C-alpha positions in Angstrom: 0.0 0.0 0.0 1.5 3.4 -1.0 2.2 5.9 1.8 1.7 9.6 1.6 5.0 11.4 1.7 5.7 13.8 4.7 5.4 17.2 3.0 6.3 19.0 6.2 10.0 18.3 5.2 9.4 19.7 1.7 11.5 22.7 0.6 9.1 24.7 -1.5 10.1 27.2 -4.2 7.9 29.5 -6.2 7.8 29.4 -10.0 10.0 32.0 -11.5 7.0 32.9 -13.7 4.8 33.8 -10.6 4.5 37.5 -9.9 4.9 39.3 -6.5 1.2 40.4 -6.5 -0.1 36.9 -5.7 -1.2 36.0 -9.2 -0.5 32.6 -10.9 1.6 31.3 -8.0 2.8 27.7 -8.2 5.3 26.2 -5.9 7.2 22.9 -6.3 9.4 21.0 -3.9 12.5 19.4 -5.3 13.9 17.6 -2.2 11.7 14.5 -2.2 13.3 11.6 -4.1 11.1 10.3 -7.0 8.3 12.8 -6.4 7.6 16.5 -7.3 4.8 17.9 -5.2 3.1 21.0 -6.6 0.9 23.4 -4.7 -0.9 26.8 -4.9 1.3 29.2 -3.0 -1.8 31.3 -2.2 -3.2 28.4 -0.2 -0.2 26.4 1.1 -2.3 24.3 3.5 -4.4 22.9 0.7 -3.4 19.4 -0.6 -0.4 19.2 -3.0 -0.6 17.3 -6.3 2.2 14.7 -6.5 3.9 13.9 -9.8 6.5 11.2 -10.4 9.8 12.9 -11.0 10.2 11.4 -14.5 6.8 12.7 -15.6 7.5 16.1 -14.2 10.8 16.2 -16.1 9.0 15.3 -19.4 6.4 18.0 -18.7 9.0 20.7 -18.1 11.0 19.6 -21.1 7.9 20.0 -23.3 7.2 23.5 -21.9 10.8 24.5 -22.8 10.6 23.1 -26.3 
């Protein structure tokens, strides 16, 4: 049975495309092996969406292409 990762140890960083006025704020955590949690920085207590690290890498690569 899969376990939920402890996100209290996550080191969150805001997207470089987010602005300082609170709009379009997405945060990701890079320090959880094999997972990339994503959350809305305007509501940090809401649940994060968890992506497998490989899938996240493909997603980011496609955005850069």
